Residue, then its C-alpha position, 0 to 999 in steps of 0.5 A: m474274934t480279934p484280928e490277931g485271932k483270925i490270923k492265928k486261926e488261919i495259920v493253925k489250920n494251914l500248918e496242921n494241913m501241912g503236917w505240923f503239930v501245932m500247940n496254941i498257947y493261951t496265956g490269960g485267965r484261969f486255964s493258962t497254958g503258958s507264962r506271961g510273954s509266951a509266944d502264941l504258937y509252938v509248932l513242930k515237924n520232923g524234930r524242928g520246933v518253932w515259936l510264933e508270935v502272931k501280930t496284926p500289921k500294926n501291933k508290936q510286941q509287949p516287953e514280956q514278949i521281947v524277953f521271952e523271944s530273947e530267952i528262946k534265941l539265947h537257948g538256940g531256939e527259933y522264934y518269929v513274929v508273924r503277921s500273916l500266913d505268908d510270913v509263916v511259910n516264908f520263915l519256915n522255908g528259910n526265906i527270911n526277910 
C-alpha cells in the first residue's frame, strides 16, 4: 500500500466510525469512478458534503487536481487537501489553519 493509501485508509475508517458516509473515488484504470483530477474522497454527514484530496506531507496537487478544486469552490463546495487524520478532523470542525 502506498503512503497516501495508508493515510486514506485511516481517514476512511475513522470518518465512518464518526458517522460520515464516505465515498472513495478511484480515478485510474478500467473501473474508474471519477474524472481525472477528482478528489480522493467525498464525505457526507447531516447534509454537509466535503471533498478531500489526500496527500503525504511532501506531495503536491497535480494541475488537474487544482482545476477540480477550483471548480468545487466556484460552485460553493468544500474542498481540502489533507495530509493526516488530524487535518481532516480540524477542517471538519472548522479549525482551519
